[in-house]
All heavy atoms as an XYZ file, in Angstrom:
975
protein
N      50.796    -69.976     15.743
C      52.063    -69.322     15.843
C      51.890    -67.797     15.789
O      52.432    -67.093     16.608
C      52.966    -69.803     14.690
C      54.325    -69.178     14.681
S      55.341    -70.047     15.888
C      56.914    -69.673     15.306
N      51.065    -67.300     14.805
C      50.852    -65.868     14.693
C      50.083    -65.362     15.916
O      50.395    -64.295     16.447
C      50.060    -65.554     13.399
C      49.637    -64.097     13.361
C      50.892    -65.917     12.186
N      49.124    -66.147     16.385
C      48.360    -65.772     17.542
C      49.245    -65.651     18.795
O      49.111    -64.673     19.545
C      47.256    -66.819     17.810
C      46.190    -66.459     18.851
C      45.511    -65.144     18.465
C      45.155    -67.558     18.948
N      50.165    -66.566     18.954
C      51.115    -66.513     20.071
C      51.978    -65.245     19.964
O      52.199    -64.580     20.947
C      51.979    -67.752     20.037
S      53.171    -67.797     21.381
N      52.439    -64.907     18.754
C      53.265    -63.730     18.545
C      52.456    -62.441     18.913
O      52.965    -61.567     19.607
C      53.710    -63.658     17.092
C      54.444    -62.384     16.789
C      55.747    -62.157     17.177
C      53.787    -61.355     16.071
C      56.381    -60.976     16.891
C      54.428    -60.184     15.803
C      55.737    -59.971     16.217
N      51.211    -62.416     18.436
C      50.374    -61.229     18.724
C      50.117    -61.107     20.215
O      50.124    -60.022     20.760
C      49.051    -61.294     17.977
C      49.127    -61.063     16.469
C      47.770    -61.305     15.826
C      49.576    -59.623     16.192
N      49.901    -62.206     20.876
C      49.649    -62.202     22.315
C      50.883    -61.654     23.061
O      50.747    -60.827     23.942
C      49.325    -63.614     22.771
O      49.225    -63.642     24.188
N      52.063    -62.120     22.670
C      53.298    -61.617     23.298
C      53.521    -60.133     22.998
O      53.922    -59.381     23.859
C      54.497    -62.400     22.814
C      54.624    -63.706     23.462
C      55.917    -64.378     23.123
N      55.998    -65.668     23.765
C      56.920    -66.515     23.587
N      57.901    -66.282     22.730
N      56.947    -67.671     24.247
N      53.223    -59.736     21.779
C      53.423    -58.338     21.387
C      52.456    -57.442     22.210
O      52.840    -56.381     22.667
C      53.131    -58.164     19.899
N      51.216    -57.889     22.389
C      50.249    -57.106     23.173
C      50.726    -57.030     24.637
O      50.635    -55.993     25.265
C      48.848    -57.740     23.125
C      48.210    -57.636     21.740
S      47.927    -55.932     21.283
C      46.586    -55.542     22.389
N      51.185    -58.132     25.201
C      51.666    -58.161     26.554
C      52.847    -57.196     26.737
O      52.869    -56.416     27.678
C      52.090    -59.583     26.961
C      52.688    -59.666     28.331
N      51.956    -59.510     29.462
C      54.000    -59.792     28.720
C      52.777    -59.587     30.532
N      54.014    -59.761     30.076
N      53.753    -57.217     25.810
C      54.931    -56.354     25.845
C      54.492    -54.891     25.725
O      54.985    -54.043     26.469
C      55.876    -56.713     24.691
C      57.306    -56.276     24.864
C      57.909    -56.928     26.117
C      58.136    -56.682     23.658
N      53.589    -54.575     24.836
C      53.126    -53.208     24.655
C      52.443    -52.727     25.944
O      52.671    -51.588     26.375
C      52.154    -53.138     23.499
N      51.614    -53.580     26.560
C      50.974    -53.196     27.818
C      51.975    -52.973     28.913
O      51.923    -52.008     29.638
C      49.971    -54.285     28.229
C      48.562    -53.900     27.949
C      47.576    -54.869     28.528
N      47.287    -55.838     27.454
C      47.320    -57.150     27.576
N      47.588    -57.711     28.722
N      47.043    -57.929     26.566
N      52.968    -53.853     29.011
C      53.980    -53.739     30.031
C      54.786    -52.455     29.811
O      55.034    -51.709     30.740
C      54.930    -54.951     30.009
C      56.109    -54.804     30.915
C      55.962    -55.005     32.317
C      57.353    -54.432     30.441
C      57.034    -54.825     33.167
C      58.445    -54.272     31.312
C      58.265    -54.477     32.632
O      59.329    -54.317     33.491
N      55.180    -52.195     28.556
C      55.987    -50.983     28.276
C      55.219    -49.722     28.594
O      55.803    -48.788     29.168
C      56.357    -50.963     26.785
O      57.144    -52.094     26.498
N      53.965    -49.660     28.277
C      53.193    -48.429     28.589
C      52.983    -48.261     30.092
O      53.047    -47.154     30.605
C      51.829    -48.420     27.862
O      50.995    -49.448     28.361
N      52.805    -49.350     30.805
C      52.701    -49.272     32.282
C      54.038    -48.766     32.862
O      54.037    -47.928     33.745
C      52.336    -50.624     32.874
C      50.864    -50.935     32.861
C      50.546    -52.029     33.855
N      51.404    -53.177     33.795
C      51.146    -54.293     33.147
N      50.022    -54.468     32.510
N      52.014    -55.307     33.179
N      55.139    -49.310     32.360
C      56.432    -48.928     32.860
C      56.698    -47.464     32.583
O      57.114    -46.695     33.449
C      57.514    -49.795     32.208
C      58.938    -49.610     32.718
C      59.011    -49.919     34.218
C      59.893    -50.493     31.947
N      56.392    -47.033     31.375
C      56.587    -45.626     30.992
C      55.717    -44.728     31.875
O      56.120    -43.729     32.375
C      56.236    -45.413     29.510
C      56.352    -43.951     29.010
C      57.772    -43.469     29.124
C      55.878    -43.871     27.573
N      54.459    -45.120     32.081
C      53.541    -44.368     32.929
C      54.077    -44.242     34.331
O      54.051    -43.176     34.941
N      54.617    -45.346     34.860
C      55.203    -45.296     36.223
C      56.402    -44.349     36.275
O      56.551    -43.597     37.211
C      55.640    -46.711     36.635
C      54.603    -47.353     37.518
C      55.154    -48.608     38.135
N      54.375    -49.711     37.605
C      54.867    -50.794     37.024
N      56.105    -50.990     36.919
N      54.045    -51.717     36.566
N      57.240    -44.403     35.221
C      58.406    -43.526     35.221
C      57.990    -42.058     35.169
O      58.532    -41.225     35.874
C      59.313    -43.875     34.030
C      60.046    -45.162     34.191
C      60.736    -45.599     32.934
O      60.415    -45.162     31.826
N      61.715    -46.490     33.082
N      57.006    -41.767     34.325
C      56.509    -40.396     34.257
C      55.881    -39.943     35.541
O      56.129    -38.864     36.018
C      55.505    -40.252     33.089
C      56.069    -40.358     31.677
C      54.929    -40.358     30.671
C      57.015    -39.216     31.400
N      55.107    -40.800     36.148
C      54.485    -40.467     37.420
C      55.518    -40.274     38.510
O      55.433    -39.333     39.297
C      53.495    -41.559     37.858
S      52.007    -41.559     36.882
N      56.523    -41.154     38.582
C      57.515    -41.013     39.646
C      58.386    -39.783     39.400
O      58.777    -39.112     40.339
C      58.332    -42.262     39.782
O      59.284    -42.371     38.736
N      58.636    -39.425     38.149
C      59.432    -38.255     37.868
C      58.675    -37.016     38.292
O      59.255    -36.129     38.928
C      59.737    -38.155     36.341
N      57.392    -36.928     38.024
C      56.635    -35.764     38.437
C      56.338    -35.813     39.927
O      56.204    -34.763     40.554
C      55.346    -35.610     37.620
O      54.465    -36.678     37.852
N      56.266    -37.003     40.497
C      55.989    -37.088     41.935
C      57.164    -36.559     42.745
O      56.984    -36.139     43.881
C      55.711    -38.556     42.317
N      58.327    -36.556     42.169
C      59.527    -36.046     42.864
C      59.594    -34.531     42.845
O      60.331    -33.956     43.598
C      60.808    -36.619     42.264
C      60.922    -38.093     42.463
O      60.354    -38.633     43.412
N      61.645    -38.767     41.615
N      58.829    -33.904     41.975
C      58.872    -32.458     41.872
C      58.044    -31.840     43.034
O      56.972    -32.344     43.327
C      58.282    -31.979     40.545
C      59.145    -32.182     39.370
C      58.502    -31.579     38.147
C      59.343    -31.748     36.929
N      58.702    -31.096     35.758
N      58.540    -30.780     43.600
C      57.749    -30.073     44.605
C      56.451    -29.524     44.004
O      56.411    -29.202     42.820
C      58.672    -28.936     45.048
C      60.042    -29.345     44.640
C      59.862    -30.189     43.426
N      55.411    -29.407     44.801
C      54.132    -28.878     44.366
C      53.959    -27.449     44.940
O      54.003    -27.256     46.155
C      52.966    -29.765     44.828
C      51.631    -29.125     44.445
C      53.093    -31.151     44.212
N      53.827    -26.511     44.032
C      53.555    -25.123     44.431
C      52.067    -24.878     44.232
O      51.584    -24.961     43.127
C      54.392    -24.145     43.580
C      54.232    -22.695     43.944
C      54.840    -22.421     45.343
C      54.921    -21.799     42.907
N      51.402    -24.595     45.318
C      49.966    -24.323     45.249
C      49.732    -22.827     45.279
O      50.266    -22.143     46.174
C      49.230    -24.999     46.429
O      49.553    -26.411     46.453
C      47.727    -24.825     46.319
N      48.992    -22.374     44.311
C      48.626    -20.949     44.210
C      47.158    -20.812     44.558
O      46.312    -21.373     43.844
C      48.910    -20.423     42.798
C      48.264    -19.118     42.385
C      48.733    -17.957     43.261
C      48.564    -18.810     40.908
N      46.856    -20.113     45.616
C      45.484    -19.805     45.968
C      45.123    -18.514     45.286
O      45.799    -17.470     45.454
C      45.350    -19.707     47.517
C      45.588    -21.015     48.180
C      46.872    -21.363     48.578
C      44.550    -21.902     48.382
C      47.090    -22.607     49.200
C      44.760    -23.143     48.972
C      46.042    -23.468     49.386
N      44.083    -18.542     44.457
C      43.787    -17.465     43.523
C      42.288    -17.308     43.375
O      41.493    -18.053     43.944
C      44.458    -17.722     42.154
O      44.253    -16.618     41.314
C      43.949    -19.002     41.508
N      41.881    -16.317     42.600
C      40.499    -16.122     42.141
C      40.552    -15.306     40.854
O      41.600    -14.774     40.513
C      39.624    -15.467     43.207
C      40.028    -14.051     43.539
C      39.098    -13.482     44.629
C      39.491    -12.053     44.925
N      38.620    -11.449     45.971
N      39.436    -15.250     40.180
C      39.402    -14.489     38.906
C      38.637    -13.196     39.121
O      37.596    -13.214     39.745
C      38.689    -15.323     37.832
C      39.354    -16.643     37.540
C      40.446    -16.450     36.510
C      40.974    -17.800     36.074
N      42.301    -18.112     36.467
N      39.078    -12.088     38.658
C      40.412    -11.825     38.135
C      41.406    -11.609     39.296
O      41.008    -11.278     40.414
C      40.241    -10.538     37.348
C      39.160     -9.802     38.089
C      38.232    -10.876     38.623
N      42.674    -11.806     38.970
C      43.719    -11.619     39.982
C      45.014    -11.138     39.281
O      45.841    -11.968     38.908
C      43.951    -12.887     40.785
S      45.274    -12.690     42.035
N      45.129     -9.869     39.033
C      46.330     -9.368     38.329
C      47.625     -9.696     39.059
O      48.641     -9.984     38.452
C      46.106     -7.850     38.288
C      44.644     -7.649     38.412
C      44.160     -8.811     39.284
N      47.615     -9.682     40.389
C      48.801    -10.045     41.142
C      49.177    -11.524     40.959
O      50.356    -11.860     40.909
C      48.638     -9.724     42.648
C      48.690     -8.270     43.041
C      48.444     -8.114     44.531
C      49.996     -7.625     42.658
N      48.163    -12.356     40.791
C      48.419    -13.799     40.545
C      49.053    -13.968     39.170
O      50.001    -14.742     38.996
C      47.127    -14.580     40.614
S      46.307    -14.502     42.210
N      48.526    -13.241     38.170
C      49.095    -13.287     36.825
C      50.554    -12.830     36.819
O      51.415    -13.438     36.196
C      48.249    -12.454     35.855
C      46.849    -12.961     35.713
O      46.627    -14.176     35.960
O      45.956    -12.171     35.334
N      50.788    -11.786     37.543
C      52.177    -11.251     37.653
C      53.089    -12.264     38.334
O      54.224    -12.486     37.875
C      52.138     -9.941     38.478
C      53.462     -9.258     38.622
C      53.353     -8.019     39.506
O      52.452     -7.165     39.237
O      54.129     -7.911     40.464
N      52.600    -12.887     39.377
C      53.390    -13.897     40.098
C      53.742    -15.079     39.192
O      54.851    -15.582     39.189
C      52.653    -14.362     41.340
N      52.753    -15.537     38.385
C      52.989    -16.650     37.481
C      54.069    -16.269     36.448
O      54.869    -17.135     36.059
C      51.699    -17.110     36.802
C      50.818    -17.843     37.772
C      49.681    -18.557     37.083
C      48.533    -17.672     36.780
N      47.332    -18.381     36.289
N      54.076    -15.047     35.996
C      55.098    -14.599     35.070
C      56.488    -14.637     35.715
O      57.463    -15.062     35.084
C      54.809    -13.189     34.569
C      53.727    -13.107     33.527
C      53.460    -11.666     33.047
O      54.427    -10.881     33.020
O      52.312    -11.410     32.709
N      56.591    -14.206     36.968
C      57.832    -14.246     37.688
C      58.347    -15.692     37.838
O      59.545    -15.956     37.791
C      57.694    -13.575     39.094
C      58.954    -13.773     39.910
C      57.423    -12.076     38.895
N      57.423    -16.623     38.016
C      57.767    -18.025     38.223
C      58.058    -18.775     36.912
O      58.581    -19.906     36.970
C      56.618    -18.754     38.970
C      56.399    -18.311     40.390
C      55.098    -18.880     40.929
C      57.580    -18.730     41.260
N      57.738    -18.200     35.807
C      57.898    -18.834     34.516
C      59.270    -19.504     34.300
O      59.329    -20.672     33.851
C      57.597    -17.829     33.377
C      57.577    -18.412     32.005
C      56.421    -19.354     31.755
O      55.383    -19.258     32.458
O      56.507    -20.174     30.829
N      60.388    -18.869     34.590
C      61.676    -19.496     34.389
C      61.921    -20.774     35.262
O      62.832    -21.541     34.968
C      62.712    -18.410     34.789
C      61.964    -17.139     34.761
C      60.527    -17.493     35.065
N      61.130    -20.959     36.285
C      61.302    -22.088     37.223
C      60.288    -23.208     36.971
O      60.315    -24.229     37.687
C      61.139    -21.595     38.647
C      62.090    -20.489     39.029
C      61.743    -19.151     38.841
C      63.367    -20.758     39.512
C      62.611    -18.131     39.152
C      64.217    -19.742     39.852
C      63.862    -18.425     39.655
O      64.721    -17.446     39.949
N      59.393    -23.053     36.008
C      58.250    -23.933     35.863
C      58.572    -25.412     35.672
O      57.773    -26.275     35.971
C      57.314    -23.454     34.757
C      57.848    -23.577     33.373
C      56.852    -23.060     32.355
C      57.393    -23.217     30.970
N      56.494    -22.740     29.972
N      59.767    -25.724     35.188
C      60.118    -27.136     35.021
C      60.569    -27.784     36.313
O      60.747    -28.982     36.358
C      61.253    -27.241     33.985
C      60.773    -26.931     32.594
C      61.764    -27.393     31.568
N      61.211    -27.249     30.243
C      61.781    -26.613     29.259
N      62.967    -26.043     29.445
N      61.214    -26.534     28.087
N      60.739    -26.991     37.346
C      61.267    -27.509     38.613
C      60.161    -27.800     39.641
O      60.445    -28.329     40.700
C      62.255    -26.532     39.211
C      63.507    -26.377     38.347
C      64.426    -25.290     38.818
N      64.847    -25.465     40.197
C      65.446    -24.509     40.910
N      65.736    -23.327     40.356
N      65.813    -24.730     42.146
N      58.913    -27.467     39.281
C      57.823    -27.714     40.252
C      56.536    -27.963     39.484
O      56.434    -27.703     38.294
C      57.631    -26.541     41.216
C      57.234    -25.234     40.539
C      55.901    -24.931     40.364
C      58.210    -24.335     40.121
C      55.549    -23.732     39.731
C      57.848    -23.153     39.490
C      56.527    -22.855     39.307
N      55.549    -28.442     40.192
C      54.202    -28.651     39.636
C      53.349    -27.526     40.221
O      53.287    -27.340     41.443
C      53.653    -30.016     40.062
C      54.497    -31.116     39.448
C      52.179    -30.145     39.620
C      54.209    -32.479     40.048
N      52.705    -26.759     39.353
C      51.843    -25.677     39.815
C      50.403    -26.196     39.932
O      49.841    -26.740     39.012
C      51.878    -24.489     38.845
C      50.994    -23.306     39.232
C      51.483    -22.673     40.532
C      50.972    -22.256     38.132
N      49.858    -26.001     41.124
C      48.483    -26.407     41.386
C      47.727    -25.133     41.767
O      48.113    -24.464     42.723
C      48.456    -27.407     42.539
C      47.098    -27.761     43.016
C      47.157    -28.623     44.285
O      48.201    -29.020     44.731
N      46.018    -28.920     44.836
N      46.706    -24.758     41.013
C      45.953    -23.563     41.295
C      44.656    -23.937     42.005
O      43.988    -24.852     41.615
C      45.641    -22.795     40.030
C      46.881    -22.192     39.389
C      46.578    -21.283     38.215
O      45.563    -20.544     38.284
O      47.362    -21.272     37.267
N      44.345    -23.199     43.065
C      43.112    -23.403     43.825
C      42.306    -22.097     43.753
O      42.739    -21.090     44.273
C      43.433    -23.759     45.292
C      42.122    -23.864     46.100
C      44.219    -25.043     45.377
N      41.149    -22.191     43.091
C      40.271    -21.020     43.003
C      39.484    -20.965     44.295
O      38.608    -21.806     44.550
C      39.331    -21.191     41.804
C      38.434    -19.989     41.588
O      38.213    -19.221     42.535
O      37.913    -19.841     40.460
N      39.769    -19.961     45.120
C      39.152    -19.887     46.429
C      37.655    -19.515     46.380
O      36.966    -19.595     47.382
C      39.907    -18.925     47.370
C      39.865    -17.497     46.854
C      41.332    -19.424     47.604
C      40.403    -16.439     47.849
N      37.159    -19.098     45.214
C      35.750    -18.716     45.087
C      34.827    -19.916     44.821
O      33.619    -19.776     44.891
C      35.570    -17.654     43.967
O      35.921    -18.225     42.719
C      36.367    -16.418     44.274
N      35.419    -21.075     44.557
C      34.567    -22.261     44.341
C      33.999    -22.728     45.667
O      34.665    -22.647     46.692
C      35.407    -23.368     43.682
C      35.945    -23.079     42.303
C      36.831    -24.244     41.809
C      34.804    -22.819     41.309
N      32.758    -23.222     45.653
C      32.115    -23.625     46.888
C      32.924    -24.640     47.721
O      32.986    -24.535     48.938
C      30.791    -24.253     46.429
C      30.556    -23.707     45.083
C      31.902    -23.392     44.485
N      33.594    -25.555     47.037
C      34.359    -26.579     47.769
C      35.649    -26.023     48.412
O      36.291    -26.703     49.215
C      34.711    -27.764     46.855
C      35.623    -27.428     45.704
C      34.884    -27.077     44.386
O      33.686    -26.654     44.453
O      35.504    -27.227     43.324
N      35.973    -24.744     48.080
C      37.173    -24.121     48.674
C      36.817    -22.992     49.617
O      37.621    -22.111     49.846
C      38.096    -23.609     47.541
C      38.585    -24.730     46.664
O      38.849    -25.841     47.151
N      38.768    -24.455     45.386
N      35.611    -23.041     50.220
C      35.161    -21.942     51.057
C      36.075    -21.734     52.284
O      36.238    -20.584     52.743
C      33.720    -22.154     51.496
O      33.608    -23.358     52.245
N      36.666    -22.785     52.791
C      37.583    -22.620     53.948
C      38.792    -21.781     53.525
O      39.231    -20.924     54.323
C      38.031    -23.987     54.467
N      39.292    -22.004     52.314
C      40.416    -21.223     51.834
C      39.983    -19.787     51.561
O      40.730    -18.849     51.783
C      41.017    -21.822     50.572
C      41.712    -23.127     50.809
C      41.333    -24.350     50.276
C      42.813    -23.425     51.671
N      42.164    -25.336     50.747
C      43.080    -24.795     51.580
C      43.586    -22.615     52.500
C      44.098    -25.402     52.325
C      44.626    -23.238     53.210
C      44.862    -24.576     53.128
N      38.763    -19.610     51.085
C      38.231    -18.254     50.853
C      38.213    -17.471     52.167
O      38.677    -16.366     52.247
C      36.841    -18.284     50.234
C      36.274    -16.947     49.982
C      36.669    -16.221     48.838
C      35.410    -16.341     50.889
C      36.156    -14.926     48.622
C      34.908    -15.074     50.691
C      35.274    -14.372     49.564
O      34.789    -13.113     49.341
N      37.666    -18.114     53.222
C      37.579    -17.456     54.532
C      38.989    -17.068     55.019
O      39.159    -16.021     55.651
C      36.932    -18.351     55.532
C      35.433    -18.590     55.227
O      34.863    -17.808     54.442
O      34.878    -19.583     55.748
N      39.955    -17.901     54.749
C      41.321    -17.672     55.259
C      42.103    -16.649     54.409
O      42.824    -15.825     54.940
C      42.055    -19.003     55.269
C      43.405    -18.954     55.927
C      43.973    -20.328     56.134
C      45.269    -20.200     56.909
N      45.733    -21.485     57.408
N      41.911    -16.673     53.066
C      42.804    -15.912     52.175
C      42.116    -14.835     51.318
O      42.741    -14.254     50.454
C      43.567    -16.873     51.243
C      44.556    -17.735     51.945
C      44.690    -19.090     51.573
C      45.358    -17.269     52.956
C      45.616    -19.906     52.186
C      46.295    -18.087     53.578
C      46.419    -19.400     53.201
O      47.336    -20.196     53.816
N      40.824    -14.569     51.557
C      40.092    -13.634     50.663
C      40.757    -12.266     50.497
O      40.601    -11.649     49.459
C      38.630    -13.503     51.105
C      38.449    -12.905     52.456
C      36.974    -12.928     52.827
C      36.820    -12.762     54.314
N      35.481    -13.160     54.734
N      41.516    -11.825     51.479
C      42.151    -10.518     51.365
C      43.670    -10.586     51.090
O      44.367     -9.569     51.129
C      41.938     -9.715     52.672
C      40.483     -9.505     52.980
C      39.925    -10.008     54.144
C      39.645     -8.822     52.107
C      38.569     -9.840     54.451
C      38.283     -8.630     52.376
C      37.775     -9.152     53.561
O      36.444     -8.989     53.833
N      44.152    -11.796     50.860
C      45.585    -11.979     50.780
C      46.124    -12.571     49.475
O      47.331    -12.745     49.345
C      46.086    -12.888     51.929
C      46.002    -12.182     53.267
O      46.362    -11.005     53.324
O      45.561    -12.823     54.227
N      45.271    -12.914     48.536
C      45.766    -13.578     47.338
C      46.673    -12.656     46.518
O      46.460    -11.441     46.547
C      44.630    -14.167     46.457
C      43.723    -13.071     45.982
C      43.907    -15.245     47.214
C      42.830    -13.511     44.877
N      47.651    -13.209     45.821
C      47.977    -14.629     45.782
C      48.657    -15.104     47.067
O      49.409    -14.359     47.687
C      48.936    -14.727     44.606
C      49.592    -13.392     44.518
C      48.553    -12.401     44.968
N      48.371    -16.349     47.383
C      48.995    -17.025     48.521
C      49.639    -18.275     47.929
O      49.050    -18.967     47.084
C      47.979    -17.393     49.618
C      48.661    -18.198     50.708
C      47.338    -16.154     50.182
N      50.841    -18.594     48.414
C      51.581    -19.758     47.901
C      51.924    -20.719     49.040
O      52.375    -20.294     50.089
C      52.869    -19.344     47.213
C      52.663    -18.545     45.967
C      52.585    -17.168     46.014
C      52.494    -19.193     44.757
C      52.369    -16.431     44.870
C      52.303    -18.448     43.586
C      52.216    -17.101     43.657
N      51.675    -22.002     48.785
C      52.132    -23.073     49.657
C      53.108    -23.921     48.837
O      52.886    -24.135     47.663
C      50.981    -23.959     50.095
C      50.047    -23.329     51.087
N      49.133    -24.084     51.814
C      49.892    -22.042     51.499
C      48.442    -23.278     52.606
N      48.874    -22.035     52.428
N      54.172    -24.357     49.452
C      55.119    -25.254     48.795
C      55.052    -26.594     49.521
O      55.339    -26.648     50.714
C      56.505    -24.640     48.797
C      57.582    -25.363     47.968
C      57.166    -25.437     46.501
C      58.922    -24.674     48.099
N      54.666    -27.621     48.781
C      54.450    -28.961     49.353
C      53.589    -28.900     50.599
O      53.860    -29.545     51.609
C      55.802    -29.629     49.679
C      56.383    -30.319     48.460
O      55.874    -30.171     47.358
N      57.441    -31.064     48.669
N      52.489    -28.121     50.505
C      51.506    -28.094     51.550
C      51.804    -27.153     52.702
O      51.013    -27.051     53.633
N      52.933    -26.460     52.671
C      53.285    -25.531     53.742
C      53.275    -24.106     53.240
O      53.760    -23.819     52.134
C      54.687    -25.843     54.302
C      54.753    -27.194     54.979
C      56.141    -27.421     55.524
C      56.181    -28.783     56.204
N      57.552    -29.137     56.632
N      52.710    -23.217     54.054
C      52.662    -21.798     53.683
C      54.092    -21.327     53.315
O      55.047    -21.590     54.049
C      52.120    -20.957     54.817
C      52.157    -19.475     54.528
C      51.136    -18.885     53.774
C      53.212    -18.702     54.971
C      51.196    -17.525     53.496
C      53.267    -17.341     54.694
C      52.249    -16.764     53.940
N      54.165    -20.610     52.202
C      55.441    -20.054     51.750
C      55.430    -18.530     51.750
O      56.312    -17.918     52.324
C      55.780    -20.609     50.358
C      57.104    -20.165     49.760
C      58.274    -20.692     50.586
C      57.227    -20.629     48.309
N      54.433    -17.911     51.080
C      54.417    -16.447     50.989
C      53.046    -16.014     50.480
O      52.230    -16.835     50.023
C      55.525    -15.959     50.071
C      55.378    -16.393     48.614
S      56.816    -15.975     47.633
C      57.733    -17.486     47.743
N      52.791    -14.692     50.540
C      51.562    -14.132     50.037
C      51.839    -12.786     49.410
O      52.884    -12.152     49.681
C      50.483    -14.029     51.127
C      50.831    -13.128     52.288
C      49.737    -13.163     53.309
C      50.097    -12.314     54.510
N      49.061    -12.347     55.544
N      50.884    -12.328     48.622
C      50.860    -11.039     47.943
C      51.818    -10.940     46.733
O      51.375    -10.670     45.640
C      51.123     -9.837     48.885
C      50.136     -9.775     49.983
N      50.419     -9.179     51.179
C      48.886    -10.240     50.104
C      49.358     -9.245     51.986
N      48.422     -9.897     51.348
N      53.078    -11.116     46.939
C      54.068    -11.041     45.883
C      55.101    -12.175     46.059
O      55.330    -12.649     47.128
C      54.797     -9.726     45.856
C      53.841     -8.554     45.625
C      54.598     -7.375     45.043
N      53.732     -6.231     44.874
C      52.951     -6.022     43.829
N      52.931     -6.858     42.830
N      52.190     -4.922     43.769
N      55.741    -12.516     44.943
C      56.793    -13.532     44.980
C      58.078    -12.964     45.571
O      58.556    -11.951     45.082
C      57.110    -14.088     43.570
C      55.902    -14.836     42.997
C      58.363    -14.982     43.565
C      55.635    -16.186     43.605
N      58.560    -13.565     46.594
C      59.902    -13.292     47.110
C      60.801    -14.338     46.466
O      60.875    -15.482     46.932
C      59.908    -13.418     48.639
C      61.259    -13.202     49.259
O      62.299    -13.343     48.550
O      61.331    -12.922     50.482
N      61.413    -13.952     45.369
C      62.160    -14.925     44.541
C      63.309    -15.569     45.289
O      63.594    -16.761     45.106
C      62.587    -14.298     43.172
C      62.746    -15.397     42.122
C      63.836    -13.504     43.324
C      61.509    -16.073     41.710
N      63.974    -14.839     46.175
C      65.061    -15.409     46.920
C      64.565    -16.486     47.872
O      65.132    -17.592     47.951
C      65.781    -14.312     47.711
C      67.000    -14.814     48.442
C      67.774    -13.673     49.116
O      67.470    -12.506     48.940
N      68.760    -14.031     49.902
N      63.489    -16.193     48.571
C      62.873    -17.205     49.483
C      62.386    -18.433     48.661
O      62.574    -19.573     49.106
C      61.724    -16.569     50.227
C      61.055    -17.478     51.248
C      59.986    -16.740     51.985
C      59.426    -17.589     53.107
N      58.416    -16.877     53.926
N      61.753    -18.158     47.530
C      61.245    -19.248     46.700
C      62.409    -20.158     46.243
O      62.315    -21.375     46.384
C      60.490    -18.700     45.488
C      60.057    -19.748     44.508
C      59.040    -20.646     44.859
C      60.670    -19.875     43.290
C      58.660    -21.634     43.961
C      60.294    -20.859     42.408
C      59.304    -21.740     42.744
N      63.437    -19.564     45.689
C      64.596    -20.352     45.215
C      65.220    -21.172     46.343
O      65.564    -22.338     46.158
C      65.669    -19.439     44.614
C      65.345    -18.972     43.220
C      66.498    -18.159     42.603
O      67.654    -18.226     43.073
O      66.214    -17.438     41.637
N      65.336    -20.549     47.513
C      65.954    -21.208     48.649
C      65.132    -22.448     49.056
O      65.703    -23.507     49.243
C      66.007    -20.197     49.782
C      66.760    -20.587     51.000
C      66.790    -19.444     52.006
O      67.491    -18.445     51.776
O      66.018    -19.584     53.008
N      63.815    -22.246     49.190
C      62.945    -23.367     49.636
C      62.866    -24.463     48.547
O      62.849    -25.655     48.867
C      61.552    -22.850     49.995
C      61.545    -21.954     51.190
C      62.099    -22.601     52.426
O      61.767    -23.736     52.763
N      63.007    -21.923     53.149
N      62.785    -24.054     47.296
C      62.732    -25.014     46.190
C      64.006    -25.831     46.144
O      63.965    -27.060     46.006
C      62.501    -24.275     44.861
C      62.282    -25.111     43.620
C      61.048    -25.991     43.763
C      62.164    -24.206     42.400
N      65.156    -25.196     46.274
C      66.433    -25.906     46.266
C      66.522    -26.908     47.427
O      67.043    -27.985     47.248
C      67.604    -24.914     46.314
O      67.628    -24.149     45.135
N      66.040    -26.514     48.596
C      66.076    -27.409     49.753
C      65.265    -28.672     49.465
O      65.693    -29.785     49.784
C      65.506    -26.707     50.997
C      66.437    -25.831     51.727
C      65.774    -25.238     52.941
C      66.637    -24.227     53.641
N      65.974    -23.603     54.803
N      64.077    -28.478     48.882
C      63.234    -29.641     48.586
C      63.882    -30.508     47.507
O      63.823    -31.744     47.595
C      61.846    -29.166     48.121
C      60.940    -28.643     49.209
C      59.674    -28.051     48.617
C      60.585    -29.738     50.228
N      64.466    -29.912     46.504
C      65.115    -30.677     45.444
C      66.294    -31.464     46.019
O      66.488    -32.638     45.659
C      65.617    -29.740     44.331
C      64.498    -29.170     43.503
C      64.900    -28.054     42.573
O      65.938    -27.400     42.818
O      64.207    -27.818     41.576
N      67.082    -30.859     46.892
C      68.206    -31.541     47.501
C      67.704    -32.704     48.351
O      68.278    -33.817     48.290
C      68.967    -30.538     48.372
C      70.294    -31.014     48.953
C      71.278    -31.362     47.847
C      70.891    -29.947     49.862
N      66.640    -32.486     49.086
C      66.052    -33.545     49.924
C      65.574    -34.699     49.033
O      65.817    -35.874     49.340
C      64.930    -32.965     50.752
C      64.214    -33.977     51.597
N      64.857    -34.914     52.358
C      62.871    -34.193     51.786
C      63.956    -35.672     52.986
N      62.763    -35.248     52.668
N      64.902    -34.395     47.927
C      64.409    -35.424     47.014
C      65.563    -36.183     46.368
O      65.449    -37.380     46.196
C      63.524    -34.801     45.912
C      62.149    -34.449     46.425
O      61.708    -34.939     47.453
N      61.431    -33.611     45.701
N      66.617    -35.498     46.001
C      67.790    -36.153     45.399
C      68.410    -37.139     46.352
O      68.872    -38.202     45.990
C      68.828    -35.138     44.931
C      68.389    -34.374     43.689
O      67.400    -34.808     43.030
O      69.007    -33.332     43.352
N      68.493    -36.753     47.620
C      69.094    -37.651     48.637
C      68.273    -38.921     48.862
O      68.814    -39.962     49.179
C      69.223    -36.910     49.967
C      70.337    -35.939     50.014
C      70.472    -35.396     51.413
N      71.418    -34.257     51.396
C      71.361    -33.245     52.223
N      70.422    -33.216     53.149
N      72.234    -32.283     52.167
N      66.949    -38.783     48.714
C      66.078    -39.909     48.965
C      65.877    -40.807     47.745
O      65.130    -41.757     47.793
C      64.725    -39.438     49.466
C      64.839    -38.854     50.858
O      65.723    -39.229     51.617
N      63.979    -37.929     51.202
N      66.520    -40.489     46.638
C      66.370    -41.347     45.432
C      67.663    -41.789     44.878
O      68.647    -41.410     44.809
C      65.563    -40.602     44.377
C      64.131    -40.454     44.748
N      63.645    -39.355     45.424
C      63.089    -41.294     44.638
C      62.386    -39.512     45.650
N      61.993    -40.671     45.203
């Protein structure tokens, strides 16, 4: 009897954690991805991240260090232009944050995601 109870409890715990994991993954999967192409040091990148701070809950920030060997194609493309931003894989802006453009594009993606869910 106790063994049966423990088995059910373990099954329920496993199911609950999988369900929670799926919910967390799908919640973050719905957020737009803002990719920052950067290198160290990059004062303009640091400044841009500060400007984006109030919006950080609305997107996932992915930083790509263009100086790493595996990112040499990005280095060749953006070595004189960082910071460069892509939103959901599409070029958005470079050098400085255009907050109006950023808000506009972010809102469009959020609206699109809301319609599809």
